[in-house]
N, C-alpha and C positions, 0 to 999 in steps of 0.2 A: 316737225316732231321736237327739235330742239328748242325754238324759240318757246315752244307751249310748256317746255319742263322747266327752263329759266324764268319762265314769269310764273308757275304756279308751284313749283317748288323750292327755288335755289333762292327766290328774294325773301330770306327770311323777315326782311324787315316790315313787308308788308302782309305776310301771312304768317300766321301764329304757328308753332311747331305743334306735331301731335298731341294731343292731350291738355294745351295750354290754351286756356279761354280768358282773355282780359276780364278783370273783374272792375274798372271803370273807364269813361269816358264814353266812347262811341257805344261800347256795349254794356247796358243797364244790368246792373244786379239783378237775380230773379226778384230780391224783394224789395227793387225799386221800382218794380211795375204796381199800380193800385191794387188793390186787395178787391177781390169783389165778394162780399162778406154772404150772401145769400148762396151764391152758386158754392161757395168753399163749403160752407155748412150742409147744405145738399148730398155735396160728392161724398163729406163722411159718413151722412145718413146711409148713402145709397151704399156704399162700402161696406158697410157694419149689416147693411141688410141680406148683401151676397154672400158674406162670410157665414151667414146662419143657414144659409139655403144651400143643399146639397145638391152638385151637378149631376144630372138624372144619366149621364153615361158613367160615369165614375165606376160604379160596381160591373158593368159591361168592360172594362179595360179601352175604353174608347176614350183618345185624348182632346183635352176642351179645347175648342176652336181657338182661343185664346192663345193657349200654349204652342199650339200648330202655325199660327200666324207670327208668333215671336221666334220660333225656330225656323220659319221660312224667311223672315227679315233677316235673322244672323248668319243665315247659310249665303243669303244675297249679298249681304255685307262683307263677309268674307271672301267671298268671290271678286267682289268688286275690289276689294283690298290687294288679292294676288293679284288680279287682272292692272292694277295701277301700279305694284311691285314689278310687273313684270316690263312694263314699258320704261320704266326708270329704270331700273337695272341695267336696260340694254343701252340707255342715254349714256349711264355712267361708265358703261364699258367702253363705248366711243370714245368719252372725254379720257379715260385713261389710256388708250391708246393701246396698240401691238407693237412689243417691245422685247427689252433684255428680260425683264419679268418672265413671262410666257416663254421666252426660249430657255429659261433656267428649269422652269418647272417642266418644260417638254423634255428636258434631257432627263431629269431625275424619274417622271412616271416613265419614259420612255425606258429605263432602265427597269422599273418594276414590272412591265410590259414582256421585255424581253427575258426577265427570269421565269415568266409564264411558259415562252415559248420553249425554255430550255427543258422546263420540266415536264414536256411531252415527250422528250428524245432520253432523257437520262437513263431512266429504265430499259429502255429498249436497247441502248448501248452499253450498259455492262451485263444486260443479262447472259449474252455467252459466256463472259468469263465470270460472273458471281453463280452462273449454275456449279461450275466447276469447284470454286471456294466451300460454297455453301450444300454442294451436294443436293441440287434440285431435281425433283422428280418433272415431267412434262406438265402434271395440275398444279404444283407449286409456281412453274414458271407461267401459267396462263393465270395465275391468280396474280402475280405479281403485276402484268401488264394489265390486268383487267383495273385493281386497285387505283392505277395511277387517274383514270379518268370517272371512278366513282367518287374517290376523294375531291377531286378537283370540282366534280358536280354539286357536292353536298358543301365546299366550300363558297363556290359561287351563291348558290344560294342564300347561306347564312351570312356572310358578310353584307351581300348586296342589302337585305333586310335591316342589317344593323346599320350600316352607313347611312341609309337615309333619316335614323335615330339617333345615334353617338355623334356621327362625323365621318366625314371623308378622310381627311388625315388622319384620325386618330385610328380609326378601322384598318386602313392600308398599314399604318406603324405595326399596329397589333399583328395582322395577316402576314407583312413578311419577318417578323420577328420569330413568329411560330415556323414558317419555312425553314428560315436560317437555323435556328436552334436543332431542330428534328433534321435537318439534311445534313448537318455534322455531326448528328449521332449515329445518322444510320450509315455512314461512310465508316465508323469503327464496330457495327455489329457484325458479333461473329459468325449467330446464328439467323434461321430463317426467320422464327418469329420475331425476333427482335428488328431485323431490317424489314419486314413487312410492315409493322407497327409505326414504326419510325417514318416510312415512307407515306403512309396512310394519313399520320397527322401533317408532315409536310406537305402534301398534296392538299389538305384541308386550307393551310393558310395560305398557298400560293392561288389556290383557286377563286379566291376573293379581289385578286388584283384587277384583271381586266374590268371586271363593272363598276370598280371602284373608281380605275384609271380614267376611264373616258368620262363618268359624272364630272369628276373633280374636275378636270380639265377644260370642259366644254364651259363650266362656269367661270373661266375666266377670260373666254373668248368671246368678241362680239359676231352680231349675226353672220355678216359677210367674209369673215375668217374662218368660222368652224367647221364646215364640210370638208377645207383643202387641210387646215392642220390637224382635224381629228384623222385625216385620209395619212398624212406624214406621221403621225403619232403609230398608227397599224403597221408601219413597215418595220418596227421595232421587234414585232414579234417573228417575221422573218429572220432579224437580225439572231434573235436568239435562236433560232433552229442554225443558222451559220456558226454560230460562237460554238454550240455543243458539238457539232459534226467535224469541227475545225480541232477544237480541245481533245475529243474522243478520240480520233483519227492521230494525234500527235502523243497521247500520254497512254491509251488502254494496250496497245500492241507492245510498248515496253513494260511487258512483265516484269524485267529485271527491277523496275522500279518500287521500292518499297522497303519492308522489313519483316522480321517474323520473330517472335518469342515463344521459343517449343513449337509445337502442332496445335496449342489453346488458342495462338494470336497469330494471326496474317494480316497484312497490311500491305496489299499488292496495288499494282497501277490504277485496275479500276476503282479502287478505293481514292485515289488521288485525285483522278476525275470528278469524283461527285462534290469532293470539296470545293474543285475549281468550279463547278456548275453551280454552287452558290454564290459564288462571287458577284453577278449581277444584283442580286437581291439585297445583299449587303452594301453595296453601292449605292443602290436607291433609299434603302434603309437610312444611311448617313445623310445622304440630300433632302430626306424628308423632316429630318430635324432643324434644316433652316427654311422650310418653306410654311406658310400659315394655312389657315383652315379656309375651306371654300367661304367666301363671305355671302355668297347664296345661300347657303346653307344655313350660317347664322341668322342672316335675316328672316329667314324661313322659322325659326327659333326664339324670335323675338330680341335677339342679341345686336341691338343696334350698333350700340359703341364698338365693340370689338371689329365689326363688319366694316362699320367706318374708316376706323382704323388702318385694316388691312388693303380696303381701298385706294385709301391716301398713299399706302407703302408702294401700291403697285403703280399708280400715276406718275407718284415722284421717282420711282425707280427706271420707268419708262423714259420720262421726259428727261431727265438727268443725262442717261444713257445718248439720249440724241440731242444734247448739246443744249437744251434750254431748261435749265434749272431752275429760272424764275418764272415758270409756268405755276399757277397757283390753281389747287384742287377747288373748285369752288361751289362742290356739293358741301351745303350745311347740315341737311336732314333727309334722311329716308323711309319713306312711307315703309311699316313694318305690319304685318298682317296681326291680329289678334290670336294668340295660343293659350290653351288650356292645359297645354301636358306640364310644363314647368310648374305652372301651380300646381296641379296635380299631386307632383313629385312633394312639394312642399308640404302641403297640406297634411298629405300620407305619411312624412317622418318626421314632423317639426318636433314634436314631443316624445321621442325616442330615444333608445342609446343608440351609440354607433354601429355598434352590430346590426340592430334592427333597424336602423335607418337604411345600411347598406342593404339588407335581405330584402327591404320593402322596395327599395330602388330598383334591384337587381329583378324583383319579381315583373313590377309594373314595366319596366324595360321590355323582359321576354313577353308580355301582355301587346305592348305596342309594337312589337318587332313583328309578332304572330298575326295582329290584326292587318298590318300595313303589307305583308306577306301574302296575306290568304288570298286564294286564288278568285274569289268572287269580289274582293276587293279590287283587285289589277284588273279582272274581266269588266267589273260594272260600270268603270268611268266611259268616260266618252271616246276614250282611246280604246275602249274594248274591241272592237271588229278591227281596228287597226291592228292590235296585237294578236288576233286570229291569223290574219292576214301574213303577218312575221313569221309567226310560228309556223303554218303551212308554208310558207317559202324557204325558211332556214333551216326546218329540219330535213328535209328531203336533200337540200343543197350539203349539209354536213355529213347526212348518212353516205353520200357518193365522195364527198371530199376524203373523209377518214378512212372510209371503206376503200376507196383506191389508193390512198397512202400507205394502207398494208400491203394492196394487192400487188402493187408495183414490187417493191422489194421481195413478196415471197415469191412472185413469179420468176424474179431474176434468180433467186435461190434454187427454185425449181428447176429452171433451166441449167444452172450449173449443176445440179446433181444429176439429171439426166445426160449431160454431156460426160461429168466423171463414170455413173454407170456404165456408159456405153463404151467406155475405154478398159472395163475391169479384166482382169488378166486370170484365165481359167486354167488350173491346172489339174487335168484329169488323169486317173488311174495310173499312178506313179508309186514307184516304192525308191525311199532316199533312205540310204543307212549309213551311219558314223559320218554325218558333217554338221558341221557348225554354221549356225545362222548368227552372224552379227552385222548383219545388214537390215534396215527398214524392212517391212513388208507393208505394201498399203496396195487399196482397190485391188485384191486378188479373191479369188473362190479355189480353194482345196477340196476337192471331191473325190473320194474315193482314193485317197493316197495314202499309204503304207510309210511310216515313219519309224524307224529303228535303231535304237543308240544316238538319236541325233541331239543336239544341244541349241537351245535357242537363250541368247547370253546380252544381257544391255543392247536390247533391241525397241524399238517402237514398233506395235501394228496398228493400221488404220485400217478401217474398214476390210477387214480379213474374216472371212467365213472359212471354217474348216466342218466339212458335211461327209458323214459316211466314213470316216477317216479313222485308220488305227494307228495309235502312238504307244510304243513299247521301249520301256526302258530309255524314256529321254528326260531331258532336264531343261526346265524353263527357270532363267534366274534373271532378274532384276528389269522385269517386262514391264512397260508402259502401254497401254491399249485404249483405244477408241473405237466404236462400233464394232468390236471382235467378238465373236461367238462360235460356240462350237455345237454343232446340231448331228444327234444322231450318231457319234463318235464312241470309239472303243479305246478306253486309257487303263494300260496295266505298267504297272511298277515305274511310274513317273513320279518326277518330284517338282513341286511348284514351290521356288523360293524367291520372297521378297516380288511378289509380281501384284496386280491388280486384276488378274484373272479368278473370280469371284466364283461361288456355287451358280449365280442369277446368269453368267454366261455360257454355261453349259445346260444345253437342251436335251432331253432323252440321250444321256449320253451313260454308258457303262464303265464302273471305275470298279480296279480292283488295285489292292496295294498300292493306291497311289496318295501321296501327303502333299498339305500346304504349309507351309513354313513360312512364317514371318510374312503374311500378307500386308500389303499396303494399304494403310487407312487412309480416309479422305478423298477426297477427289484433288484432279491435277488436269492443269490446263493443257490443250494442245494450240498452242499459239498458231501453228501453220494454216490449220483450219478456221478455227473457231474467229481469228480476229482478222477477217477479210477485209481488207481496204476498201473494195467493191461497196461494202455496208455503209460505209463512211462517206464515200464517194456521192453514194445515190443520194443520201441524204441531203447532202453538202449541195449539189447541184438543183435536188429541189426546192430547197429553201432558196437559195438564188435566185430561180425561176420568178419567183415571185415579185421580184424586183419592177419589172416591167408594169405588172399588174397594179402595185401599190403608186407607181410614178405618175400613171396615166389617170386612176381614180382621182390622185390629190389635184393633179392639172385641170382636170374636167368635170370635178364633183360641183363646184359652181357654176359652171358654164352649161354644161349638159343637164344637171339635174339627178338628185339620189335615186329616183325610181327608174329612171332609163340606164343609169350604170348598173342598176342592181340586174333589173330584169334581162339588159342585154347581155351582161356578163354569164349569167347563167344560162342562155340560150345557144350561147357560143359554145360555151361547156359542154353544154350536151351534145352541138354538132362534134365536137374533138372528142368524145367516147367513142364515136363508129371508128376512128383510125387505128382503136386498141385492137382490132380484126388484124391489123398489119403486124403485130407485135411478135414476130417470129426470133430475135434475136434479143440478146441484152442491152445491145446499143439502140435499138429500135424503142424498149421499154423505157430506158433513160430518157430518150428524146420527147418520147409521148407523155411520161411524166413531167416534164418540165413545161411542155405547152400546156398541159392542163392547168397544172399548179400556176403560171402566169396568168393566164384568162380568168381563172376564178378567184383569184386575190379581190380585184375589186367587187365584187358580190359581197364579199365579206366585209369590208369596209363600207360601202353605203349601208348595207344593214347594220352595222353598228352606228353610224352616225345619226340614221331616223330613229332607231331607238332611242338615244339620249334626246334628240329633239321632241321626240312625240309626248314625252311624259312629262308631268309638271315635278319641280324638286321634291318634294316630298316622298315621292315614288319613282323618281329617274332612277339609283342605283339598284332598286328592289327588282324593276322592271329588266334591267341589266342584268340582274342576279339571276333572274328567272330564265331569259334566253340564255344566258352562258350555260347553266344547268344544264338545261335541254339538249344543250349544243353537244355537254359530253355525254350526256344519254345516247345521242345520236352517234357519237365517235365509238361507243360500246357496240350498238347494233350494227353501225357498217364495219366494223373490223371484223366482227364475228362473222358475220354473214357473207363477205366477202373471201374472208381468211378458209373458210370452206368451201369455196370453189375454186382454189389453187390445184392447178395438175387434174383438175377433173373436166371444166369448160371455160370457157370465155363468154360464152354469150348471156350467162344469167348476170354477172357482173357489166357487161357492157349494158345489157336493154334496161337494167334496174338504175342503173345511172343515168341513162338517157330519159328514163320516165320520169325519173326523180327531178332532175334538171328542168325539164321543161315544165312540168307542173308547178314547179317552185318560182320559174321564171314568169310563168303567166300569172300566177297569183300576186307576184311582185309588183306585176305593172298595176294591179290596183291599189296600191298603197299612195297614201297622201304625199306630195312632196314638201318637204319640210323646209326648203329652203329658204324662204320668206319668213319663216315663223319665229317668233321673240320665244325665248325659252320660259316655259311656265312657272 
């Protein structure tokens, strides 16, 4: 293949450039041919006659046969150009080699993917603290958790389509900028509505990173390096989870970190974590300013000179770092397919004011993106059946993966709660008089107890229930409470001063001559309970367990093949789910989570590689965006279904995961192996 391209493309002295035709010498001008006056006159006359005659199918809306043939010839010519460009581009990447430039881009794009991984954990880690600062109800907490995946779903779909029309680098810079700006603003938001809104926009920004990153990086890789290095790139998502767990573990429990300005502005440790979580996105954004646009994208859009300069930069950077600066970039001309979109932009906006030109360009861009992201446009291509197989395999996998990712920590919390409840202290039918309670009350039930002239001063009440009890001439002062309730109690001549015992905590209680003075306002953090380090430890170990799967997929992606990696990983993961029946303790659940995450990671990597290789450059980011959007939708479904089963039954999550993974694995085995496929 190398000799073929050197002879047919690069020896420009023998072959003219595209669109350049000699006017003299061996190739005579059209005017040099002898004129055939009779035929010419006849042609003119016949052409004139045909214009006077009406095509009989015109009124019926039937295309003229000549128009149909012209369209077919144009389509064949465009397909031929694209195929020739694909083969030539692969040869150029082989000449550029793999070296310093790819590794620099690998780090920059890896940081962007790392930011995507961090985003999935931020709200989950800050929620126990934020719910106290923002006074969140259960419904509001659920909406915050839901908005993360919904916003990332919208972002993946939006930015994937834009990246195929505007450019990979430009869209990635915009997406990361939006994420950084609104993540920063969310850390200072003092109300639930603003915090929710800023996290929504932050998620839309970061949602575009995954589909753009894989498409962007793949277009700088040669065929025999693609599977391995895309798999190594996937490892940054795992690093994002480790980074989020580690920094949350080190920052959030230190609730004293921060400051306040009265009661209106609070900046506690969890807000510091939100800022620290945005650092990978900021670092990637800075790195992208030094990276070029994808030359493959530029060639697809007819920007030959810009693409050539970038490819020369890649070539020179790599060979200079290898100690061969004298190696010359021999490519002189690159086959560029004909495009009409740029011309359409210019025709539509050539004679208008700047504002009108901007409006026309924006509207035209929206139409092009909508046309490119239209489901019929994606599924009607030659890869439509393959996309169906990817979706059928990928959706069940993500439902199981994200569902179990929620189920594992929730089961640990459930076991902790059961163990906590089993140690409850019950105080039944006692009378307490003239006693001062100046020590914490925790995990107790006071049933049918009589309190007379007792004082509860400067204490914390945690998980305390007063049921069918009597309080007479008692005094409560400076009380902090969590999960403390009074049920069917009788309260006489009692004072509640500077407490957080509000009316909502008294159920079916009878009160006489009882006063509430200077009640505490706002919510208060219970650091001992809410910031359990086990939460961070579970996420940290789950993310770390992905490392073996990433290493195996990277080392064997080119040796075993994409399809076997995907199918085998899913089927082995299905077998691992049956061990969940043995999850009777916290340590067993943590071990099973690590096993499942480690085995299933290879399937994720394989699917990302196949998606990038399966679609042409004009739809690569779009298809990846659609796939990642469906992934986030599956995350919402999986987390909702599996969370509802916690504490009720293990059978439903286990059987659902097993069935989904087996079906997904069997379907994935029917995917085409794109290992030897040139990027179209």
